[in-house]
C-alpha positions as CSV (number, residue, x, y, z in Angstrom):
1,M,0.0,0.0,0.0
2,W,1.2,3.5,-0.9
3,K,1.7,6.1,1.8
4,K,2.3,9.7,0.8
5,L,5.4,11.0,2.7
6,G,5.7,14.4,1.0
7,Q,9.0,15.8,-0.4
8,I,12.0,13.9,0.8
9,F,14.8,15.1,-1.4
10,S,15.5,18.6,-2.8
11,L,18.6,20.0,-4.6
12,R,18.6,23.0,-2.3
13,A,18.8,21.0,0.9
14,H,20.7,17.8,-0.3
15,G,22.1,18.4,-3.8
16,K,25.8,18.4,-4.7
17,P,27.4,21.5,-6.2
18,W,27.3,20.2,-9.8
19,M,23.5,19.7,-9.5
20,K,22.0,23.0,-10.6
21,S,18.4,22.2,-11.3
22,H,15.8,19.4,-11.4
23,A,15.5,16.2,-9.5
24,M,13.3,14.4,-12.0
25,L,12.4,10.9,-13.3
26,P,12.9,9.0,-10.1
27,T,13.7,5.4,-10.7
28,P,13.7,3.2,-7.5
29,L,15.8,0.1,-6.9
30,L,15.2,-1.9,-3.7
31,K,18.4,-3.0,-2.0
32,N,18.9,-4.8,1.3
33,D,19.0,-1.8,3.6
34,V,18.2,1.2,1.3
35,I,15.9,2.3,-1.5
36,R,18.2,3.6,-4.2
37,V,16.5,6.3,-6.3
38,Y,18.2,7.0,-9.5
39,F,17.2,10.4,-10.9
40,T,18.0,13.0,-13.5
41,T,19.4,16.4,-12.6
42,R,20.9,19.2,-14.7
43,E,24.3,20.8,-14.7
44,Q,24.9,24.6,-15.0
45,S,24.9,24.2,-18.9
46,G,21.4,22.6,-18.7
47,M,22.7,19.2,-19.7
48,S,20.8,16.3,-18.1
49,R,22.9,13.8,-16.0
50,I,22.0,10.8,-13.9
51,S,22.7,10.5,-10.2
52,F,21.2,8.7,-7.2
53,V,20.1,9.2,-3.6
54,D,19.9,6.3,-1.0
55,L,16.9,6.3,1.4
56,D,16.7,4.3,4.6
57,R,14.5,1.3,3.8
58,A,13.0,1.3,7.3
59,D,12.4,5.1,7.2
60,P,12.4,6.4,3.6
61,R,12.2,10.0,4.9
62,R,15.8,9.6,6.0
63,I,18.5,10.3,3.4
64,V,21.5,8.0,3.8
65,H,23.7,9.0,0.8
66,V,23.7,11.3,-2.2
67,Q,26.0,10.4,-5.1
68,D,28.9,12.9,-5.5
69,Q,29.2,12.8,-9.3
70,P,27.3,11.9,-12.5
71,L,27.0,8.1,-13.0
72,L,27.5,8.2,-16.8
73,E,29.7,10.2,-19.1
74,I,28.1,12.0,-21.9
75,G,28.5,10.3,-25.3
76,R,31.1,11.3,-27.8
77,P,30.2,13.9,-30.4
78,G,27.6,12.4,-32.8
79,A,26.5,9.6,-30.4
80,F,22.8,9.3,-29.4
81,D,23.6,10.6,-25.9
82,D,26.1,13.4,-26.6
83,S,23.7,16.1,-25.3
84,G,22.4,14.4,-22.1
85,T,21.3,11.3,-20.3
86,L,18.1,10.7,-18.3
87,T,16.9,7.8,-16.0
88,N,14.4,5.3,-17.3
89,F,14.5,1.9,-15.6
90,A,16.8,0.1,-13.2
91,M,16.7,-3.7,-12.6
92,A,18.9,-5.9,-10.4
93,E,20.3,-9.2,-11.5
94,G,22.2,-10.5,-8.5
95,Q,25.1,-8.0,-8.0
96,R,24.6,-6.6,-11.5
97,V,22.3,-3.7,-12.0
98,L,21.0,-2.8,-15.5
99,L,20.2,0.8,-16.0
100,Y,18.2,1.7,-19.1
101,Y,18.6,5.3,-19.8
102,H,17.3,7.8,-22.3
103,G,20.0,9.6,-24.3
104,Y,19.4,12.6,-26.5
105,N,21.3,14.7,-29.0
106,R,20.6,18.1,-30.4
107,R,19.0,18.5,-33.8
108,V,18.3,21.3,-36.2
109,V,14.6,21.1,-37.1
110,V,13.4,19.5,-33.9
111,P,15.1,20.3,-30.6
112,W,16.5,16.8,-30.0
113,G,16.6,13.1,-31.0
114,N,15.9,10.4,-28.4
115,A,16.9,6.8,-28.0
116,V,17.4,4.3,-25.2
117,G,20.8,3.2,-23.9
118,L,21.9,0.5,-21.5
119,A,24.5,0.9,-18.7
120,V,25.7,-2.0,-16.5
121,S,27.0,-2.0,-12.9
122,E,29.0,-4.9,-11.5
123,D,29.1,-3.5,-8.0
124,G,25.4,-3.3,-7.0
125,G,24.6,0.0,-8.7
126,E,27.4,2.2,-7.3
127,T,29.2,2.8,-10.7
128,F,28.1,2.1,-14.3
129,R,29.7,1.5,-17.7
130,K,27.8,1.8,-20.9
131,A,27.1,-1.6,-22.5
132,F,27.4,-0.1,-26.0
133,E,28.3,3.2,-27.5
134,G,25.0,3.1,-29.5
135,P,21.4,2.7,-28.3
136,V,19.6,-0.5,-27.6
137,I,16.3,0.9,-28.8
138,D,16.1,3.6,-31.4
139,R,13.7,4.9,-34.1
140,T,12.6,2.5,-36.8
141,R,11.1,2.7,-40.2
142,H,7.6,2.3,-38.6
143,E,8.3,4.7,-35.7
144,P,10.5,7.3,-37.1
145,Y,10.3,10.1,-34.5
146,F,11.6,8.8,-31.2
147,A,12.0,5.9,-28.8
148,V,12.1,6.4,-25.0
149,G,10.8,5.1,-21.6
150,P,11.5,1.4,-21.5
151,W,9.8,-0.7,-18.8
152,I,10.5,-4.3,-18.1
153,L,8.1,-6.9,-16.6
154,K,10.2,-9.8,-15.3
155,G,9.3,-13.4,-15.1
156,L,6.1,-13.6,-17.1
157,S,5.2,-17.3,-17.3
158,T,3.7,-19.1,-20.2
159,L,3.1,-22.8,-20.6
160,S,6.5,-23.2,-22.2
161,S,8.8,-20.7,-20.6
162,T,9.4,-17.7,-18.3
163,R,10.2,-14.5,-20.1
164,S,10.6,-10.8,-19.5
165,R,8.8,-8.3,-21.6
166,M,10.0,-4.8,-22.4
167,T,7.7,-2.0,-23.5
168,A,8.7,1.5,-24.6
169,S,7.1,4.6,-26.0
170,S,7.7,5.5,-29.6
171,G,6.6,8.1,-32.1
172,A,4.6,7.0,-35.1
173,A,3.1,10.4,-36.0
174,T,3.8,14.0,-35.4
175,T,1.5,17.0,-35.1
176,S,4.2,19.6,-35.8
177,P,8.0,19.3,-36.4
178,A,8.8,20.7,-33.0
179,F,6.5,18.5,-30.9
180,P,6.3,14.8,-31.9
181,R,3.2,13.0,-30.5
182,C,3.7,9.7,-28.7
183,G,2.3,7.2,-31.1
184,R,1.8,4.2,-28.7
185,T,3.4,2.1,-26.1
186,K,4.0,-1.4,-27.3
187,P,6.1,-4.5,-26.6
188,I,9.5,-4.3,-28.0
189,R,10.8,-7.9,-27.4
190,A,10.4,-10.9,-25.2
191,Q,13.5,-12.7,-24.0
192,R,14.2,-15.8,-22.0
């Protein structure tokens, strides 16, 4: 059952010097003694970066730790994430943590292009490395405008196997060049 606790974290009270605005897109990950909340903040330049805050699992109003620096480097010039990274979905697999993130790069006609990247942690979610330099989900010929917001449902059982299912938002239509409209959320792939 959900219990509203009010605002727990604010940049003004708890943020680090490099965090200039925003604490958005909270993405929780339950750990043994803390609730790790990955979030997106912005640097002085306005570039979005990913960080985290640990909350006491017994009393989530108590902040245990705030990450000192961004978790991921911005992509090299021309990469899908060369203008910023945003949190989307975190999932533990033993000591490994998979962090699906939304990368963007600046465009000319529309403000930015969006795609989904994957970062992997081998130390329980303290540090991450990008699994690939390119995205794991991007625009397609059927959905040419954007791909963002993956969500994974683990352990869906069928008669023959147990699978995970990923869904993501994509753009199949646009109402104006500057504001693509979300076409639909649909399953991307199922895996064993």
